[in-house]
C-alpha positions in Angstrom: 0.0 0.0 0.0 1.4 3.4 -0.9 2.0 5.7 2.1 -0.5 8.4 2.6 0.5 11.9 1.3 0.0 14.7 3.8 -2.3 17.3 2.5 -1.8 21.0 3.3 -4.8 21.9 5.3 -7.0 24.7 4.0 -6.7 28.0 5.8 -9.7 28.8 7.8 -11.3 32.3 7.8 -9.8 32.9 11.2 -6.3 32.1 10.1 -6.6 34.3 7.0 -7.8 37.2 9.2 -4.9 36.7 11.5 -2.4 36.7 8.6 -4.0 39.8 7.1 -3.9 41.6 10.5 -0.2 40.7 10.9 0.6 41.9 7.4 -1.4 45.1 8.0 0.4 45.8 11.3 3.8 45.4 9.7 2.8 47.8 6.9 1.4 50.4 9.3 4.5 50.0 11.6 6.8 50.4 8.6 4.8 53.4 7.4 4.8 55.0 10.8 8.5 54.5 11.3 9.2 56.0 7.8 7.0 59.0 8.6 8.6 59.4 12.0 12.1 59.3 10.4 11.0 61.8 7.8 9.5 64.1 10.5 12.7 63.9 12.6 14.8 64.6 9.5 12.7 67.7 8.6 12.7 68.8 12.3 16.5 68.5 12.4 16.9 70.2 9.1 14.8 73.2 10.3 16.9 73.4 13.4 20.2 73.2 11.6 19.0 75.9 9.2 19.3 78.3 12.2 22.4 76.8 13.8 24.7 79.6 12.7 28.4 79.2 13.0 31.6 81.2 12.4 33.9 79.8 9.8 37.4 81.1 10.1 39.7 81.0 7.1 42.9 82.6 5.9 42.8 84.0 2.4 45.8 85.1 0.3 45.5 88.2 -1.8 48.3 88.7 -4.3 50.2 92.0 -3.8 48.4 92.8 -0.5 50.4 95.5 1.3 51.8 94.5 4.7 49.5 96.9 6.7 46.5 94.8 5.6 48.0 91.4 6.3 46.3 90.0 9.3 43.2 92.2 8.9 40.0 90.3 9.5 37.1 90.5 7.1 33.5 89.3 8.1 31.6 88.1 5.0 27.8 87.7 5.2 25.8 86.5 2.2 22.4 85.1 1.4 20.3 86.3 4.3 17.1 85.6 2.5 14.8 87.4 5.0 11.3 86.0 4.3 8.7 83.6 5.7 11.3 81.1 6.8 14.1 83.4 7.8 12.7 85.8 10.4 14.1 89.1 11.6 15.2 87.7 15.0 17.5 85.3 13.2 18.8 88.2 11.0 19.4 90.2 14.1 21.2 87.2 15.7 23.5 87.0 12.6 24.3 90.7 12.9 25.1 90.4 16.6 27.4 87.5 15.9 29.2 89.3 13.1 29.6 92.5 15.1 30.9 90.6 18.2 33.9 89.4 16.0 35.1 93.0 15.9 36.2 92.6 12.2 38.3 95.3 10.4 36.1 95.1 7.3 32.5 93.8 6.7 31.4 92.6 3.3 27.8 91.7 2.3 27.3 89.3 -0.6 23.7 89.9 -1.7 20.3 88.2 -1.5 18.9 90.3 1.4 15.2 89.5 0.9 14.0 86.1 -0.2 11.2 87.3 -2.4 8.9 90.3 -1.8 9.4 94.0 -1.3 8.1 93.9 2.4 11.2 91.9 3.4 13.7 94.4 2.0 13.7 97.2 4.5 13.5 95.2 7.8 16.5 93.1 6.7 18.7 96.0 5.6 17.7 98.0 8.7 19.3 95.2 10.8 22.4 95.2 8.6 22.7 99.0 9.2 23.8 98.2 12.7 27.1 96.7 11.4 30.2 98.9 11.6 33.9 98.3 11.1 37.1 100.5 11.0 37.6 99.9 7.2 33.9 100.1 6.4 30.9 98.0 5.4 30.2 97.3 1.7 27.6 95.4 -0.3 26.8 93.9 -3.6 23.5 92.5 -5.0 22.3 89.0 -5.6 19.7 87.4 -7.9 17.0 87.6 -5.3 17.5 91.3 -4.9 16.3 91.6 -8.5 13.2 89.5 -8.1 9.6 90.7 -7.7 10.4 94.4 -8.2 12.8 94.5 -5.2 15.8 96.1 -6.9 15.0 99.8 -6.4 13.9 99.1 -2.8 17.1 97.2 -2.1 19.2 100.0 -3.5 17.3 102.7 -1.6 17.5 100.7 1.7 21.3 100.4 1.3 21.6 104.1 0.7 19.4 104.8 3.7 21.6 102.4 5.8 24.7 104.2 4.4 26.1 101.0 3.1 28.0 101.6 -0.2 26.8 99.3 -3.0 29.6 98.1 -5.2 27.7 97.3 -8.4 30.2 97.3 -11.2 32.4 99.7 -9.4 35.2 99.8 -6.7 37.1 101.9 -4.3 40.5 102.0 -2.5 40.5 100.7 1.1 43.3 102.7 2.7 45.3 102.5 5.9 48.7 104.0 6.9 49.6 105.1 3.4 48.8 101.6 2.0 45.8 100.6 -0.1 44.0 97.8 -1.8 41.1 97.8 -4.3 37.7 96.5 -3.3 35.1 96.1 -6.1 32.0 94.2 -7.1 29.9 93.2 -10.1 26.2 92.8 -10.6 24.5 89.4 -10.3 25.5 86.8 -12.9 21.9 85.6 -13.4 19.9 88.8 -13.2 22.2 91.7 -13.8 24.9 92.9 -16.2 28.5 92.5 -15.2 31.0 95.2 -16.2 34.4 94.0 -14.9 36.5 96.8 -16.5 34.3 99.4 -14.8 34.6 97.5 -11.5 38.4 97.3 -11.7 38.8 101.0 -12.6 42.4 102.2 -13.0 44.0 99.3 -11.1 47.1 97.6 -12.4 48.6 94.1 -12.0 50.7 95.5 -9.2 47.7 96.2 -7.1 45.9 94.0 -4.6 42.3 93.5 -5.8 39.3 91.7 -4.1 36.2 91.3 -6.2 32.7 90.6 -4.8 30.5 88.5 -7.1 27.3 87.0 -5.6 27.4 84.0 -8.0 30.7 82.1 -8.1 29.9 80.9 -11.7 31.1 84.3 -12.8 34.6 83.2 -12.0 34.6 81.1 -15.1 34.3 84.3 -17.1 37.2 86.2 -15.5 40.5 86.3 -17.4 41.7 89.7 -16.2 45.0 89.2 -14.3 44.3 92.2 -12.0 41.7 90.2 -10.0 43.4 88.5 -7.1 40.6 87.0 -5.1 36.8 86.7 -5.5 34.3 86.3 -2.6 30.9 84.7 -3.5 27.8 83.1 -2.0 24.6 82.0 -3.8 25.1 78.2 -3.8 24.3 77.8 0.0 26.6 74.8 0.0 23.7 72.9 -1.6 21.8 73.2 1.8 21.6 69.4 2.0 24.7 67.2 2.0 24.6 63.4 1.7 27.7 61.4 2.9 29.9 60.3 -0.1 27.5 61.9 -2.6 27.7 65.5 -1.5 25.1 68.1 -2.3 22.6 66.6 -4.8 21.3 70.1 -5.9 23.7 73.1 -6.3 22.4 76.2 -8.3 25.4 76.3 -10.5 26.3 75.5 -14.1 29.3 73.5 -12.8 27.7 71.0 -10.4 29.4 70.8 -7.0 32.5 72.6 -8.0 31.4 75.9 -6.4 29.3 74.5 -3.6 31.5 75.8 -0.8 35.0 76.8 0.3 38.1 78.0 -1.5 38.0 76.9 -5.2 40.4 77.6 -8.0 38.7 79.0 -11.0 40.3 79.2 -14.5 42.2 82.3 -13.7 41.4 83.3 -10.1 40.5 81.7 -6.8 37.1 82.2 -5.2 35.9 81.6 -1.7 32.2 80.5 -1.6 30.3 80.9 1.7 27.4 78.6 2.6 25.4 81.7 3.5 23.2 82.6 6.4 19.6 81.9 5.2 17.8 79.3 3.1 15.5 79.0 0.1 12.9 76.3 -0.4 13.1 73.8 1.2 14.0 75.8 4.3 16.2 73.2 5.8 19.9 72.3 6.0 21.5 69.0 6.6 25.2 68.6 7.2 25.5 72.2 5.8 25.3 74.7 8.7 24.8 78.3 7.8 27.8 80.5 8.4 29.4 83.9 8.8 32.9 83.8 7.3 35.7 85.4 9.2 38.6 85.7 6.8 42.1 86.7 7.8 43.9 88.4 4.9 47.4 87.2 4.0 
């Protein structure tokens, strides 16, 4: 006689219900954990977006006269005052910068995020800045948006902060001098580098402010010694190994942050102070740059 073959018993309605309940619980638990991780990530990102730090660097400027070597420059860019970057945070950034007692303060553009109502309050806070060698500003792409441009220019005049759009001036001390200049925004303005450089020669020390570091790719004038830029925010979100997935630049991550050698001149790119949408930062804290000139 052949041995009996065991038959798999049919699942009862109760067992089916239990299996479905377990599967559903696993799904809900997984979904809940994913949602919690996402919420924690967003929560941390919102917190880091206001976790402002001071980044100290030493920057070499060719032909810099000895009296300026060791001078400290505070560089603030991309404040983006708006719905996600409130005035108390802007005031905090101003207080931090002023507490450094820098010799010179430079502002790299993008004062409002978008909207005329955000212009005056932001620049009114910046008017509290002061330094022995002065406070100077350039414009960014957001300063051109939504009709903000004339209001930004007027607010800077009211704050007595000289705007270096396609022009420059001599910074002087003890009979020595260097040339500080700026160009208009690379996306929204018109850059006139010859006008910005004025009558400087290759024997002079020249620092150029350009909101967008991509402009460095256009520079071939040997008179420019160093460029200071912002705009890219460091990408705002950095992923280990990969880096910043999104950088508003034609050159990928090249100009995301830090000292970068362009085709003819080096540029230091700050991560900036504020944020754009999404208003979070991950592994990319906002910063005020304190540069020691060498």
